[in-house]
C-alpha positions, 0 to 999 in steps of 0.5 A: 500500500502507497504511503498515505494520509490516515488519522495519524498523518502519513504512514507507508512501507519504509522501502516506499518512503524515500528521502524524495517522498519525504522530503516532497511532503515536508516542503508541502507542509511548510508551504500549506502552514506556513508561519513557524519561525523553526521545525522541531524534529523527533523520532521513535525507535524504529531502525528506519527513524533516524534516516528519515529524520535526516531527510525530514531535517534537510528538506526543511533546512532546503526551505531556508527554515531552521531545524531543532533536532530533539532526537528520540522522544515522545510525540506529545513531548515533542508537540508541547516543545514546539509548541512553546517555541511557537515552532512547527514540528515533524515527528518521524514514526509509524506509532504501534504498527510494524517495523517495516513501516513508518510514517510522519506526523505533522504540527504547526505552531497551534498544534496538530495538523487538522484535516483541512490542513492535511488537504492543503499539504497534498494539494502543494505536493510536487513543489520544487525545492527552494535552494536555500539553507538554515542551521540546525541544532541538537535540543536536549531535555524535551522529553524531561520537560514533558514528564515534569509537567505532569508530575508537578500537576500530580504532587510528590507522593501521589504515587507512595507504596506503589509498585509499578511494573514499566514494560520497556519493550521498545517504546520511546518513553521507556526511560521517561516513564521510570523517571516521572513515576519515581518522581511521584514516589512509585517503586518502579520495576523495568521489564522486557526491554528490547533493542528490536522493535516490538510493535505494540497496539495498545487498543488491541494487545494481543494473547501472548502479550497479555499472558506476558503482563499477567505473569510479570504482575504476578511474579514481581508482585506488582500493583499495576504495569504500565507501557506505551506505544512506539511513539508514546501518544497512547498508554498501556495499564494492568492492574493488580490482577494483570488485565488490561485496563482499556484507554476509554476507561483511563481517559475518562477518569483522567478527565475527571481528575482534572475536572473536565465538564465536557468530554470528546471521544469517538464513537468507538469508546466505551459507553461508561463516560456518558454515565459519569456526568460529563457532557459527551460528544461523539465524533469519528475515530482519529485525533483530527476529528476529537480535536475540531470537537473540541475547538468547538467548545471554546471557553469550555473545560474540555478534554478528549480521548480515544479508545487507544487511551491517547488522551488531549487536554484542552484547557489551563486545568488544575491537577491534585497538586498544581496546574498543567497546561493545555495539550491538544495532541494525543498524550500517553502520561497523563492517562497513566499517572490519573489511573495509578493515582485513582487506583491507588485511592480507590485501592486497586484497579478492580475496585476502581473499576467496580465504582464505575458505570458497568460498561465493558469493551473489547477490540482487535482487528485483522491483519492484511485486509486491504480498504477495497475488501473492507468498503466491500464488506461495509457496503454490503451490510448497508442492507438490512437483511444483510445485517440480519443475516450477518449477525443471527450467525452469532445469535446477535439481533439489531435492536436500532437503526446502526450508527454509520458516523465511522464505520458501522455501529449496530445497535443490539438487543440488550444495549450491546454493540458490534462495531466494524471499521477498517483503519484508516492508516494500516491494511486492518479491519477493526472489530469493537464490541461493547456489553455489560460484562467483560466475558460478554463483550469478548464473546461478542468480539470473538464472534465479530472477528470470525463472522467478518473472516468468513465474509471476507474469505480470510 
């Protein structure tokens, strides 16, 4: 699949992300979104990222834009530092997808690019190089400043007495997670560090990883285990029982801790948020849609999150110990710290979960499903009779017309949900399920995955 824009910037196979293609997109970005004095460049830990970062920097310098090289840092840390400097930014990352793929995330001084700005970038592709030259400099401490923002909001001792495992794998936040959790009083244990890139999808943690996490939690007597995806804009948290705490549970917990009144989240997120007293706005899946809806709530105490756990703060908030500035891009650190602090206060994640509305979600994906095949399947399910036949094979029945905000979200008897959606940035088909208990959500998910595989002939 040729490199293309999805819900998280430009992505494609490393072999197809040539220096010329990368340079073309960087030039188009700088021309479509002008006004920055300089451009900051960061990267994740996959093997192709340093070379792509050099191509990004070279292209920007050739346009007469000074470059600040931040090195290997979390995406939200880069975005925050660049915004404070009034600069643009490009993060070289493929997030959670395998190492044979990579990508670019673009930020104006205002924040993550909008869908309109994405269109403007595409319209500028093919412009010739500027033929100028500008300097470059290195900038240290970008990740540490981002960590300090969160630590100051929760305060020393917020996690005192907790023993927390950090699944380090190849996330760019693997050292920073230790720093910030220790600053908050936790004891940390490093686990599973890898010098080979490990693709970790926090929204669909595979069975092998779940079993490994549960084993670590038990063997190390952990109160929790935390991690993040490759560029650390999506959290992964497991509780004292080794079970994954979904990102769309961490999101509303973080929003509550920071005093949000309005919450924006995609249609795929857990329905428990509607029972927590927020004014809830639902969107299509993808941070650009969440950001657009948050900006429409100008002046409100608004926060946003996605089912993958990436959290966005749209107002100057106050945490338990101090203020925290807005950050309108996905962040893993706030939901991790907020979740741990809330669990400590409740007596564990199991107790915390029992105090929330009883809505449970499960999600997974089928890989290797190209967009044309996925689109044909969804088109066929536009027919009510076809949906009925599809669901009857799982013993399910539709209770209301489907929600077509993003993909096909089928509302079932008993308030259950089965949601089908092709990925916006990879050859994958996502399946989501929601029910009143975790076992039932898991059963619906398994049935949905099998039904989609049959329909696709997989």
